N, C-alpha and C positions, 0 to 999 in steps of 0.2 A: 575887602579882599584885595590883596596886592598881586598885580599881574607881574610876573617875572618872565622875561624873555630868556630862552635858552641860548647859551653862548654857542656860536658856531665853532666847531672844531677847526683848528688851524689846518689849512690845506697842506697835504704832504707833497711838497715840491722837491723833486729829486733830479739830480744830473742823469742824463740818458745819452745813448748813442744818437748820432745825428739822424740815423734812419728812423728812429722813433718819432722825431719831430716832423720829418718830411711828409708823413702820411696825413697828419692833421693840417699841416701847412697847405698841402694841395687841395684837400677836401674843402677847407674853409676860405683860403685866400686865393687860390688859383684853380677853381674847379673845371674850367674850360681850357686849361692849358696842358701841354704834355708834362709828364712826371718830372722830366729834366728842369722844368721852370721852377720846381721847388727845391732844387739844389743850388745853394748860393755860393758865390766865390768866397772862400775863407772858411766855409763850414768845417773843413777837415784840419784847420790850423790848430796846433796844440793849445794855444790860449783861448780858443773858442769854447763857450759853455752853452750847452743845450739842456733845457730843463723841461720837465713835464709833470703834470698832475694827473693821477689816475683816479677813477671812481668806479667801483665794481669791476675792476680789471681792465677797463677802457681808458685810453688817453683822452682827457677832456680839455686840457689846456697846455699850450707849449709856448716856448720862447727862446730866442737865441741871442747871445751877444758876442760880437766879433771886435777884435782890436783893430779898428779901421778908422781913419780920418775921413771927413767929408770930402767929396770930390773937389779937387782943386786946392785943398789945404794939406799941410804937412804938420800935423800935430800928433806927436808920439803918445800923447796922454788922452787921445780920443778913442772912444768905443761906440760901436753901433748896435743898436737893438734891431733885430729882424724877425720876421716870422711869428709875431705874437698872434696867437689864435686860441679862441675858446669856443667849444660847441655851443650852439645857440641856447639850449636848455640849461646850461650851467652859467650863462652870463648874469652878471649882477651879484654873484655870490662871493666875490673877492678872490677868485682863482687867478684871474689875470693880474690883479695887483700883487698877489703873493709872488707870482712868477717874476713880474717886473722888479719888485723889491730885491729878490735874490740876484737878479741879473745886475742891478745897480750895485749891490754889495760886492759882486765879483769884480766889477770894473774899479770900484773904489779900493779894494784890497790889493790891487795891482797898480796903484798910484794913478788911476784914471782921474782926469779932471773934467772931462766933457763927455756926456753921453748923448747921442743923437739918433734920429730915425726919420724915416719917411712915413708919416702917419696917414692913413686913410682918413677922409673927411670925418666919417662917423666915429672914428676912434680918437680924434683930436681932443675931445673933452676928457677922456680917460687919461691921456698924457698930461693934460693941463692940471688935473686934480693931483697928479704925482709930481708936480713942479716943473714940468716942461714948458717951454715957450715957443710960439711960432716964429719963424724967421722967413720973411718973403711972402710971396703970394702962393696961389694955388699951382701945384705941379700936375702935369697930366702924363700918365704912364699908359701907353697904348696896351689894351687887353687887360689892364688892371684897374684903372680908374684914377680919379683925382686924389691927391695927397698934399699934405703940408709938411715942409721940412720943420722939424722940432728938435729942440736941444734942451739940455739941463746941465748946469754946472754942478760938479760934485764938490763937497767940502774940501778945503785945502788941507785939513788935518785928517785925511783919509786913513783908513785902517792899515793901509800898507806903507804909509810914509813915517818918517822919523819926526816930523813936525815942522 
C-alpha cells in the first residue's frame, strides 16, 4: 500500500491595509509595548506592501516591506522586511515563507537589488533558509531583544528591470 501525503494548499497571501498587520505585529512581536510601537516609519508610504494570511477569518501571518536602505547607507535599490509574524499554532506550515516570498517579489518587481532586515535570533534560520546572510554580530534592541542584521541580494535580471 502506497502512502501519499496530501499536498498543502497554497497559503492565500493578500495585500492588506497597514492596520491589519499592526494587530498581529503587536501581539506577537511587541506584546509589552504600547500600540504605537507597532507603527513603523514608512508604513504609510505608497510603495510599502503589507501582506496577511487569514485562516478561518483570522489573521495568522503578516509581513511588510518598505523601500528603505540600511542605516548609514544610501542605496536606492534597497528594501527592508519588517514585522514578520505568524501565530504560534500556525508556525512551520509555510505561511511565513509564503509571505516572505511575496515581499521579495514586490521588491524585485520594483528593481530592488538588496533586501534586508533585523531578524530576531530565533528567526535567523528562517531567513537563512530563504537565502539571507548575517552581517556583523548580535544587535541588542531594548525592550525587543537580540537580533541579527541580515540581507539578501536579489537577482540582477529582476522582474521589473529591462535586463
